[in-house]
N, C-alpha and C positions, 0 to 999 in steps of 0.2 A: 578598772586599773587606773585610769587618768581621771580621778575624781575631783581634782582641784584645778582652777585656772589661776595663773599668776601673771602679773604685769612686771616686766623687767625693763627698767629705765636707768639711764645714767645722767648725772647732773654735772655740767661744766659751768662754773661761774654761777649764774642764776638761771641758766637755761636747762630744761629737762628734755631729754630725747629718748625715744624708744630704742632699745638695743636692736640693731639690724638682725634679721633672720640668719644671715651668714654667721654672725658671732654665736648665736644660740645653737645653730647646727654644729658648729665647731666644738662647742663645749659638750654637747650631748653625745658625741661619739665616745663610747666607753674606752676604746683603745687609747684615747688621749687622756681622759680623766682617771682611768684605772680604779674607779670606785663604784662598786656595784649598787650603792645606795642611790646613785643617779641614773640607774637603768630605767626608772619610772619617770623619765622626763621626755616630753614631746614638744619641740618647737612647732608653733602653728602659724606665726606671722611675726612681723617686726614688733618686738616688745611683748609678745604673748607666748606663753607656754602652758601646757597642761602637765600636771604632775600627779603622782600617786600619793595616797594618804600618809605613807611612811617617810616621805622626803622632808627632812627638817629644813624650814625656810632659811634660818640663819646659816646653817652649814652650807646650804646651796648658794646663798649670796656670797659667802666668803670664798668658796671654791670657784665660783664664776668670776668674781673680782680678781682673784689670783690668776686664773687662766687668761682673762682678758688683758691683764697687765703684761703677762709673759708674752702674749701675742702682739703686744703694742697696740691693741684696740683702744684701751683706756689710758689717758694721760695720768701722771702721778697725782694730779690735783682733782681728778674726776671722782665722783662717788657713784656707787652702784646701789640702786634701790630695787628691792624685790617685795612686791605686795600681793597678797591674796585677793582675788576678785570674787564677788558674789556670783553664784551660778544662776 
């Protein structure tokens, strides 16, 4: 089910930071995102998640970025980066 590993980081200025596990957990609760496509997401550590094959990376990034901004985790100038890792 969780066939892919991804790295989730945010950039503020020139510094890149892993997204805290707390942020990833908050996003992964379906009752908050209300989108079944993200049911196949599992936060495992700061900046690290495992996801299913059917989870589209760009849609995931956009939804996470929106959620993090609404929760005031990300500043308006910060960028969210989601990259797939080799297994």
